[in-house]
Structure formats: structure tokens, C-alpha cells
C-alpha positions as CSV (number, residue, x, y, z in Angstrom):
1,X,17.3,-22.3,-3.0
2,X,14.7,-20.1,-1.6
3,X,10.8,-19.6,-3.3
4,X,11.0,-15.8,-4.4
5,X,14.3,-17.9,-6.7
6,X,12.1,-21.1,-6.9
7,X,9.2,-19.0,-8.6
8,X,11.5,-17.5,-11.0
9,X,12.7,-20.6,-12.0
10,X,9.7,-22.8,-11.9
11,X,7.8,-20.7,-14.1
12,X,8.5,-19.5,-17.6
13,X,7.8,-15.8,-18.8
14,X,4.9,-16.2,-20.7
15,X,4.0,-17.8,-17.3
16,X,2.2,-14.1,-17.0
17,X,-0.2,-15.2,-19.8
18,X,-1.8,-17.4,-18.5
19,X,-2.3,-15.7,-14.7
20,X,-4.0,-13.0,-16.7
21,X,-6.3,-15.2,-18.5
22,X,-6.8,-16.7,-15.0
23,X,-7.8,-13.1,-13.7
24,X,-9.7,-12.5,-17.0
25,X,-12.0,-16.2,-16.4
26,X,-12.8,-15.7,-13.0
27,X,-13.9,-12.0,-13.7
28,X,-16.1,-13.0,-16.4
29,X,-17.7,-15.8,-13.9
30,X,-18.2,-13.0,-11.3
31,X,-19.5,-11.0,-13.6
32,X,-22.5,-13.5,-15.6
33,X,-22.9,-14.7,-11.6
34,X,-23.9,-11.3,-10.1
35,X,-25.7,-10.5,-13.9
36,X,-28.6,-12.6,-11.8
37,X,-28.0,-11.7,-7.8
38,X,-27.8,-8.2,-8.5
39,X,-30.3,-8.1,-11.1
40,X,-32.5,-9.9,-8.9
41,X,-31.4,-7.5,-6.1
42,X,-31.3,-4.2,-6.6
43,X,-34.8,-4.6,-7.8
44,X,-36.3,-6.5,-3.9
45,X,-37.1,-2.3,-2.2
46,X,-39.4,-2.0,-6.1
47,X,-41.0,-5.6,-6.1
48,X,-41.2,-7.1,-2.8
49,X,-41.6,-3.7,-1.1
50,X,-44.7,-5.2,0.8
51,X,-43.5,-5.0,4.7
52,X,-40.1,-4.7,3.9
53,X,-39.9,-8.6,2.4
54,X,-37.3,-7.5,0.2
55,X,-35.2,-5.7,2.6
56,X,-35.6,-8.4,5.0
57,X,-34.4,-11.1,2.3
58,X,-30.8,-9.3,1.6
59,X,-30.4,-7.9,5.2
60,X,-30.5,-12.5,5.8
61,X,-28.0,-12.6,2.4
62,X,-25.0,-10.2,4.2
63,X,-25.9,-11.8,7.7
64,X,-25.1,-15.3,6.6
65,X,-22.0,-13.5,4.2
66,X,-21.0,-11.9,8.0
67,X,-21.1,-14.5,9.9
68,X,-19.3,-16.8,6.7
69,X,-17.0,-14.7,6.6
70,X,-15.6,-15.0,9.6
71,X,-15.9,-18.5,10.4
72,X,-16.4,-19.9,6.9
73,X,-13.7,-18.5,4.1
74,X,-10.0,-19.8,5.8
75,X,-11.7,-23.9,5.7
76,X,-13.7,-23.9,2.4
77,X,-10.8,-23.1,1.0
78,X,-8.4,-25.4,3.5
79,X,-11.1,-28.5,1.9
80,X,-11.9,-27.4,-1.4
81,X,-9.0,-25.1,-2.3
82,X,-9.8,-21.7,-4.1
83,X,-10.7,-22.4,-7.6
84,X,-13.5,-25.1,-6.3
85,X,-13.9,-23.0,-3.3
86,X,-15.3,-20.3,-6.0
87,X,-17.3,-23.0,-8.3
88,X,-19.3,-24.6,-4.6
89,X,-19.6,-21.1,-3.9
90,X,-21.4,-20.2,-6.5
91,X,-24.3,-22.9,-6.9
92,X,-25.2,-21.8,-3.3
93,X,-27.0,-18.2,-5.2
94,X,-29.2,-20.5,-6.6
95,X,-32.5,-20.7,-3.9
96,X,-32.5,-17.3,-3.5
97,X,-33.0,-16.9,-7.7
98,X,-35.4,-19.9,-7.1
99,X,-37.3,-18.5,-4.4
100,X,-38.4,-15.3,-6.1
101,X,-41.2,-17.5,-7.7
102,X,-42.9,-17.6,-4.4
103,X,-41.3,-14.4,-2.9
104,X,-42.5,-15.1,1.2
105,X,-40.1,-14.8,4.6
106,X,-40.5,-18.4,4.5
107,X,-39.0,-18.4,1.4
108,X,-36.7,-16.0,0.8
109,X,-35.1,-15.3,3.9
110,X,-33.5,-18.4,4.4
111,X,-32.8,-18.8,0.2
112,X,-31.1,-14.8,1.3
113,X,-29.0,-16.7,4.3
114,X,-28.1,-19.6,2.1
115,X,-26.9,-17.4,0.5
116,X,-24.8,-15.5,2.4
117,X,-22.7,-18.5,3.6
118,X,-21.6,-19.4,0.1
119,X,-20.6,-15.7,-0.7
120,X,-18.0,-15.7,2.3
121,X,-15.8,-17.8,0.6
122,X,-16.7,-16.9,-2.8
123,X,-15.4,-13.4,-2.6
124,X,-12.1,-14.5,-0.1
125,X,-11.5,-16.9,-2.7
126,X,-11.4,-14.1,-5.5
127,X,-9.3,-12.0,-3.3
128,X,-7.1,-14.8,-2.6
129,X,-6.3,-16.1,-6.1
130,X,-5.8,-12.6,-7.3
131,X,-2.7,-11.5,-4.6
132,X,-0.8,-15.0,-5.5
133,X,-1.2,-14.9,-8.5
134,X,0.4,-11.3,-8.7
135,X,2.8,-12.2,-6.3
136,X,3.9,-14.9,-8.3
137,X,4.1,-12.7,-11.9
138,X,5.8,-10.0,-9.6
139,X,8.8,-12.4,-9.3
140,X,8.7,-13.3,-13.2
141,X,8.2,-9.7,-14.8
142,X,10.0,-7.5,-11.9
143,X,7.3,-5.3,-12.1
144,X,5.5,-4.2,-8.2
145,X,3.1,-7.2,-6.8
146,X,1.5,-3.9,-4.7
147,X,1.1,-2.0,-8.6
148,X,-0.1,-5.8,-10.1
149,X,-2.7,-6.0,-7.3
150,X,-4.7,-3.0,-8.2
151,X,-4.9,-4.1,-12.0
152,X,-5.5,-7.0,-11.7
153,X,-8.5,-5.8,-8.7
154,X,-9.2,-3.0,-11.4
155,X,-9.6,-5.4,-14.3
156,X,-11.5,-7.2,-12.1
157,X,-13.6,-4.6,-11.2
158,X,-14.4,-3.1,-14.9
159,X,-15.7,-6.6,-15.6
160,X,-17.0,-7.9,-12.7
161,X,-19.5,-4.2,-13.0
162,X,-20.9,-5.6,-16.8
163,X,-23.0,-7.1,-14.7
164,X,-24.6,-4.0,-14.1
165,X,-25.3,-3.7,-17.8
166,X,-26.7,-6.9,-18.5
167,X,-28.6,-7.9,-15.3
168,X,-30.4,-4.8,-15.4
169,X,-31.0,-4.8,-19.0
170,X,-33.2,-8.1,-18.4
171,X,-35.7,-6.7,-15.8
172,X,-35.1,-3.5,-17.9
173,X,-36.6,-4.8,-21.0
174,X,-39.3,-7.5,-19.4
175,X,-40.9,-5.0,-17.1
176,X,-40.3,-2.0,-18.5
177,X,-43.7,-3.0,-20.7
178,X,-45.7,0.3,-19.8
179,X,-45.0,0.6,-16.6
180,X,-43.6,4.3,-17.3
181,X,-46.9,5.3,-18.4
182,X,-48.7,3.7,-15.2
183,X,-46.1,5.8,-13.0
184,X,-47.1,8.9,-14.3
185,X,-51.1,8.1,-14.2
186,X,-51.0,6.4,-10.8
187,X,-48.4,9.6,-9.4
188,X,-49.2,13.0,-10.7
189,X,-47.4,16.4,-10.3
190,X,-49.1,16.7,-6.8
191,X,-48.5,13.7,-5.6
192,X,-44.7,12.7,-6.9
193,X,-43.0,15.6,-4.5
194,X,-45.3,14.4,-1.3
195,X,-44.2,10.7,-1.8
196,X,-40.5,10.7,-4.5
197,X,-37.2,11.4,-3.0
198,X,-35.5,12.5,0.6
199,X,-38.7,12.4,1.7
200,X,-39.6,8.9,1.2
201,X,-40.7,6.3,3.1
202,X,-40.6,2.7,2.4
203,X,-43.2,1.2,5.5
204,X,-45.7,4.0,4.8
205,X,-45.1,4.9,1.2
206,X,-44.4,2.0,-0.7
207,X,-48.4,1.3,-1.8
208,X,-49.2,4.3,-2.6
209,X,-46.0,4.9,-4.7
210,X,-44.7,2.2,-6.0
211,X,-46.8,-0.2,-8.3
212,X,-47.3,-4.0,-8.8
213,X,-45.6,-6.7,-11.6
214,X,-47.7,-9.2,-13.1
215,X,-46.4,-12.8,-12.0
216,X,-44.8,-13.9,-15.0
217,X,-42.6,-11.3,-15.4
218,X,-41.2,-12.4,-12.8
219,X,-40.9,-16.1,-13.4
220,X,-38.9,-15.1,-16.7
221,X,-36.6,-13.1,-15.4
222,X,-36.1,-15.5,-12.3
223,X,-35.3,-17.9,-14.9
224,X,-32.7,-15.9,-16.7
225,X,-30.5,-15.9,-13.9
226,X,-31.3,-19.3,-12.9
227,X,-29.4,-19.6,-16.0
228,X,-26.5,-16.8,-15.4
229,X,-25.9,-18.9,-12.3
230,X,-24.9,-22.2,-13.6
231,X,-22.7,-21.2,-16.4
232,X,-20.7,-19.2,-13.6
233,X,-20.2,-22.3,-12.3
234,X,-19.1,-23.6,-15.1
235,X,-16.8,-21.1,-16.5
236,X,-14.8,-21.1,-13.3
237,X,-15.1,-25.1,-13.4
238,X,-13.5,-25.3,-16.8
239,X,-11.3,-22.4,-17.4
240,X,-9.5,-21.5,-14.0
241,X,-6.0,-23.2,-13.3
242,X,-5.8,-24.7,-9.4
243,X,-4.3,-22.0,-7.2
244,X,-1.8,-25.2,-6.6
245,X,-0.3,-24.3,-9.6
246,X,0.9,-20.9,-7.6
247,X,0.4,-22.3,-4.6
248,X,4.5,-23.5,-3.5
249,X,5.3,-19.7,-4.4
250,X,3.6,-17.8,-1.3
251,X,6.5,-16.4,0.5
252,X,4.2,-16.0,3.4
253,X,1.1,-18.3,3.5
254,X,-1.2,-19.7,5.5
255,X,-1.1,-22.4,3.3
256,X,0.4,-25.5,6.1
257,X,-1.7,-24.2,9.1
258,X,-4.2,-25.9,10.8
259,X,-8.3,-24.5,9.7
260,X,-8.0,-23.6,13.5
261,X,-5.6,-21.8,12.9
262,X,-6.3,-20.2,10.0
263,X,-9.5,-19.2,11.3
264,X,-7.4,-17.6,15.0
265,X,-5.1,-16.0,11.8
266,X,-8.7,-14.0,11.1
267,X,-9.7,-13.3,14.7
268,X,-6.6,-11.9,15.8
269,X,-6.4,-9.4,12.5
270,X,-9.8,-8.8,13.3
271,X,-8.6,-6.4,16.8
272,X,-5.5,-4.6,14.6
273,X,-5.4,-1.2,15.3
274,X,-5.1,-0.9,11.3
275,X,-8.0,-3.1,10.9
276,X,-10.4,-1.1,13.8
277,X,-9.6,2.3,12.2
278,X,-10.5,0.8,8.7
279,X,-14.1,-0.4,9.9
280,X,-15.8,2.5,9.5
281,X,-15.1,3.5,6.0
282,X,-16.0,-0.3,5.3
283,X,-18.8,-0.3,6.5
284,X,-19.4,3.1,4.5
285,X,-18.8,1.1,1.5
286,X,-21.6,-1.0,1.8
287,X,-23.8,1.1,3.1
288,X,-23.6,3.7,0.6
289,X,-24.0,0.7,-2.0
290,X,-26.4,-0.4,-0.2
291,X,-28.5,3.0,-0.8
292,X,-28.0,3.3,-3.8
293,X,-29.7,0.0,-5.0
294,X,-32.6,-0.1,-2.3
295,X,-33.2,3.4,-1.4
296,X,-32.1,5.4,-4.2
297,X,-34.0,3.3,-6.8
298,X,-36.8,3.1,-4.6
299,X,-37.5,6.4,-3.2
300,X,-35.9,8.2,-6.9
301,X,-35.9,6.0,-9.4
302,X,-39.0,3.7,-9.1
303,X,-41.1,6.0,-7.3
304,X,-41.1,9.5,-9.9
305,X,-40.6,7.6,-13.5
306,X,-41.7,3.7,-13.0
307,X,-40.3,0.3,-11.9
308,X,-39.2,-0.5,-15.0
309,X,-37.1,2.3,-15.7
310,X,-35.0,1.3,-12.1
311,X,-33.0,-1.4,-14.3
312,X,-31.6,1.3,-16.8
313,X,-30.7,3.4,-14.4
314,X,-28.2,0.7,-12.5
315,X,-27.4,-0.2,-15.8
316,X,-26.0,3.5,-15.9
317,X,-24.3,3.0,-12.4
318,X,-22.8,0.2,-13.3
319,X,-21.1,1.3,-16.8
320,X,-19.4,3.9,-14.6
321,X,-18.3,1.4,-12.1
322,X,-16.8,-0.6,-14.5
323,X,-15.6,2.0,-16.2
324,X,-14.3,4.3,-13.3
325,X,-12.5,0.8,-11.9
326,X,-10.1,-0.5,-15.0
327,X,-9.1,3.7,-15.0
328,X,-8.6,4.3,-11.1
329,X,-6.5,1.0,-11.1
330,X,-4.0,2.7,-14.0
331,X,-4.1,6.3,-11.8
332,X,-2.9,4.8,-9.4
333,X,0.1,4.5,-10.3
334,X,0.7,7.7,-11.3
335,X,-0.9,9.5,-8.3
336,X,-2.1,7.2,-5.5
337,X,-4.5,6.2,-3.1
338,X,-4.4,9.1,-1.4
339,X,-5.5,12.0,-4.5
340,X,-7.8,9.2,-5.7
341,X,-10.1,8.9,-2.5
342,X,-10.0,12.4,-1.5
343,X,-11.1,13.1,-5.0
344,X,-14.0,10.1,-4.5
345,X,-14.8,11.6,-0.9
346,X,-16.0,15.8,-2.4
347,X,-17.9,14.0,-4.9
348,X,-19.9,11.2,-2.7
349,X,-20.3,14.6,-0.9
350,X,-22.3,16.7,-3.4
351,X,-24.4,13.4,-4.7
352,X,-25.9,13.7,-0.9
353,X,-25.8,17.3,-0.9
354,X,-27.8,17.1,-4.3
355,X,-30.5,13.8,-3.3
356,X,-30.9,16.0,0.1
357,X,-32.4,19.2,-1.9
358,X,-33.5,18.4,-5.0
359,X,-37.1,16.5,-5.8
360,X,-37.6,14.1,-8.5
361,X,-40.3,14.7,-11.8
362,X,-41.0,12.4,-14.1
363,X,-39.5,14.0,-16.8
364,X,-36.0,14.1,-15.2
365,X,-34.9,11.5,-15.6
366,X,-31.5,12.9,-17.0
367,X,-30.8,14.1,-13.3
368,X,-31.4,10.1,-12.5
369,X,-29.0,9.3,-14.7
370,X,-26.3,11.7,-14.3
371,X,-26.2,10.7,-10.0
372,X,-25.8,7.5,-11.6
373,X,-23.1,8.2,-13.6
374,X,-21.1,10.1,-10.6
375,X,-22.3,7.7,-7.8
376,X,-20.7,4.5,-9.8
377,X,-17.5,6.5,-10.2
378,X,-17.0,7.4,-6.8
379,X,-17.5,3.1,-5.9
380,X,-14.8,2.5,-8.2
381,X,-12.3,4.4,-6.7
382,X,-13.5,3.0,-3.0
383,X,-13.6,-0.5,-4.2
384,X,-10.4,-1.1,-5.9
385,X,-8.1,1.7,-3.8
386,X,-9.4,-0.2,-0.3
387,X,-8.7,-3.3,-1.1
388,X,-6.0,-3.2,-3.1
389,X,-4.8,-1.0,0.4
390,X,-6.0,-4.8,2.2
391,X,-3.5,-6.3,0.0
392,X,-0.6,-3.7,0.5
393,X,-1.4,-3.5,4.5
394,X,-2.0,-7.3,5.6
395,X,1.0,-8.7,2.9
396,X,0.4,-12.8,3.8
397,X,-2.8,-12.5,5.6
398,X,-4.4,-12.3,2.4
399,X,-7.1,-14.9,4.1
400,X,-8.0,-12.9,6.9
401,X,-7.2,-9.8,5.6
402,X,-10.6,-9.8,2.2
403,X,-12.7,-12.0,5.2
404,X,-12.6,-9.3,7.2
405,X,-13.4,-6.4,4.6
406,X,-16.5,-8.6,3.1
407,X,-17.5,-8.4,6.9
408,X,-17.3,-5.5,7.5
409,X,-18.7,-4.0,4.0
410,X,-21.4,-6.5,4.8
411,X,-22.5,-4.8,8.1
412,X,-22.8,-1.9,6.5
413,X,-25.6,-3.9,4.0
414,X,-27.0,-5.1,7.1
415,X,-27.8,-1.2,8.5
416,X,-28.5,-0.1,5.7
417,X,-31.3,-3.5,4.6
418,X,-32.4,-3.4,8.2
419,X,-32.9,0.5,8.4
420,X,-34.1,0.7,5.0
421,X,-38.3,0.2,5.6
422,X,-38.4,2.7,9.2
423,X,-36.0,5.6,8.2
424,X,-37.0,8.1,5.6
425,X,-34.3,8.3,3.2
426,X,-33.4,12.4,3.9
427,X,-32.2,10.2,7.5
428,X,-30.5,7.8,5.9
429,X,-28.7,10.2,3.8
430,X,-27.2,12.2,6.2
431,X,-25.8,9.0,9.0
432,X,-24.1,8.4,5.3
433,X,-22.0,12.2,5.4
434,X,-21.3,11.3,9.2
435,X,-19.8,7.7,8.6
436,X,-18.1,8.9,4.7
437,X,-16.7,12.1,7.3
438,X,-15.4,9.7,10.0
439,X,-14.5,6.3,7.7
440,X,-12.5,9.2,6.0
441,X,-10.1,10.8,8.4
442,X,-9.6,7.7,9.7
443,X,-7.9,5.8,6.5
444,X,-5.8,9.3,6.8
445,X,-4.4,7.9,10.4
446,X,-3.6,4.3,8.4
447,X,-2.5,5.7,5.8
448,X,-0.4,8.3,8.0
449,X,1.3,4.8,10.0
450,X,1.5,3.0,6.8
451,X,3.9,5.3,5.2
452,X,5.7,6.1,8.7
453,X,5.8,2.2,8.8
454,X,7.9,1.6,5.2
455,X,10.2,4.6,5.8
456,X,11.6,3.1,8.8
457,X,11.3,-0.1,7.3
458,X,14.1,1.2,4.8
459,X,15.8,3.9,7.0
460,X,16.5,-0.4,8.9
461,X,17.6,-1.7,5.4
462,X,19.9,0.9,4.5
463,X,21.4,0.7,8.0
464,X,21.3,-2.9,7.6
465,X,23.1,-2.0,4.1
466,X,25.7,-0.4,5.5
467,X,26.9,-2.3,7.9
468,X,27.5,-4.8,5.7
469,X,29.7,-2.6,3.2
470,X,31.9,-1.4,6.3
471,X,32.2,-5.6,6.9
472,X,33.5,-5.8,3.1
473,X,36.1,-3.2,3.3
474,X,37.2,-4.4,6.7
475,X,37.8,-8.1,5.5
476,X,38.9,-6.3,2.3
477,X,41.9,-5.0,4.1
478,X,42.7,-8.0,6.2
């Protein structure tokens, strides 16, 4: 009996509901986890702006993530299994949140490295789990595994991005008391145009433009976020089925190979033409996310209106991202990837032009919320569609493929956080525009190559089918 037949006979039709349950539980665990991390990360460029401490710690996070994306996921997953790799990785985020109680270079930067080392296996485990169960679900339900993966990623992203609501709601409620009045008092209408918007330079302007926060507020936020991380680890440990339940159904897998062989597979994929051409769009995805969370929040929100508003704007961004993720998963079934990504590119270009020519004022909060909504919708299209493209393009090599995705997305974050204190917001926006143009152009090339390869495969299948039919006809004549 073939492995595909095994999948169909081993599981009852009701197994599809259990698979959906696992997808939802993983999504909830990630939502709770990143309620803590993203809530803290979104504040770094505002509450730890001095000497670039906050962005330096975030650069350390993604430096660790780059290393772990290359060397750790396949080893950790092989050693612990997909489920327990997620649980252990959740706990690696705790030191970074705890370090907010004593924010120094010698506390935040090492804690950021630890977090980054755990993040690689975390994201790879999640992507691998969703890819595998989509194939198993497909064999039971006769729905395309490609469509299921896109749907599961959409559901995950919708639930996951709700973290932006809860994490930022926590930070805003704690920090907003009296903050906006302080911002307007400190920066009158004469000073705001000078400091805020595209002209903002963190290393020179943060001291005058951004307000400091009382230590007890930061302590309260850190305590709440530590509880969230512990809750996420517990949810995944109790609520998610082991991958062993589904692993025997993988038609092409690295599960029988050594850790060294899996590492080699990751490195080999790194130099394949399709992967090389997707690097720029991956870097862009990370860079635009980091820019919005660090530079936009400091230069446009915290500078013009106050640090307490950062959470509310990021909460709006997260809600739009969550809605966009689930909607894009279903729209892709009707329109395909290409029209959705073209739409994202056009809207994103408009956003970049807007922040280059517009200067924020303290009474124009509505404009910031509008930009946040559009940016969140664009991010949803980039993440869901490019990530699902990876699942289709490198089918059977999920661990290596998603490790590479996370690696290059992380490079975008690192670049953003390294240059953040030293370049004006306008310069970083021009960089984003250049990467967008190059990245989308190369994506078109990969899409064309993939469609051409699939067309050739279909033609070959038809040819073999015709030959098989002719052979049967000849046998009947005999």
C-alpha cells in the first residue's frame, strides 16, 4: 500500500476537524506569546531610544534569529519534535521581557540574542506543522493541499495578528495617562514640523522629541507580558497533538535523515535560483514591518502625539493585518497570488509617497490610523501569499524552505534596526521603495518559472497517459 493510500485509510473523515483544532490552538498560542513580544518590541524605539538601546536589542534578536534559522530548526525539531520545539522556543522569550525591568546594553542585547536563537525553531516548527497537516487533510478531504495551506496560513495569521490588539492595548492603557498632553506641551506646533515625520533622525532628535516613562509603568507591563509567555507555552503543551500522529503521512520528508543531512538540505536550498530571486522580497517584508514598528511609531506617532498613542496605532495596524490575512487566504482561491501581490505593491508605494510628503500634527491622529489600516492590509498580503508560495514552490522540503524564509525576513529586520538610529525616516523610505521595485520584479520571474515548470509537468503527464492508453489498446487487440 502506498503512503498516500495509508493516509486515507489511517484516519477517519472526522480527523479533518482535529487538524483544524490543532491549527487554531497553535494560532492562539502564538497570539498570546506575541501579545507580549510585539507589545514590548513596538515600544523599544520610544521607551529605550537613548543611544539606540531599543533598536540595538531588536537587532540582536534578529541576528540570533538569522543564525538559528540556518543551524537550529532542523536539529531542534529532530531532537524534540515539532510540538515540543515550539514549547521550548516560547520560553526563550522570557529573558528579553524580564530585561525590560533593567534596560541596559548588557541586559537587553544578550537577552535579545537568546530570544533570537529560540525564534528560528519556533517559526520553522509552526510552518512545518501547518504544511504537513495540510497534506494529510488534503488526502482525506480531496481538497488541494495548496489551497488548504493558504487557508491554514490565513487562519493562523488572522488569529496571530490579534496579538497587536491585546499587546498594544496593554501598553497603551498603562502608558497613556497624561501622555498626550505632555507631548503637546513639550512639542508645540513650531517644533513638531521640525522634528517629526520624514525629517526625524532618532540619534539627534529622540532626546527632545520623545517623552520618558516612569519605571513603575514599565514594570507593570513587563509583569503582564511574562504571564502571557507562560500561558502560551502551557496552551501549546496541553492543546496541540504531537507531529508523530501525522508524520508517517509525509510523502517526501527529511524525517528519516540525520540532523547533518537536514542542515545540508537547508544550505543547498539557500543557493537555488528560485530562492535567490526571492531574497529581496523577503528582506523587504522584514524591513517594512520593522520600519512601521520602530521608525513610523517614533517619527510620526510618538513624536507628534505621544508614546501612549503608539499602542493604539499599532493595535489598529494589527487588526487590519488580521482581517487582511484571513480575507487574502480566501481571495487567493478566486484571483490567485499575482493580482493580490500587485495590489499590495501599488498600495504600499502610495503609503511610501504619503509619508515622504506629509508632516504630522498633534490633531491629525485620524491620518495615522488610516495609514496603519492600509499598511496592515498590505503586510497581510505580503506575508500570507509569499509564505504560501514557499510551501508550493518547495513542496516536500518544508523545514529548509521556511528556515530560509525566516532567515531573509530577519535580515530585513536587522538592517532596519541597525540603520534606524543613524538615518532619517525619509532615507529609509527611499530604501524601501527601491527594495519593493526590485523584489516584486524578481518575484514575477520566479512566478513565471514556476508556472512554466508546472505546464511542462502537465504536458509530460498527458504524454505518459496517452502512451499508457495506447499500450492498453494494443494489448486488447492482441
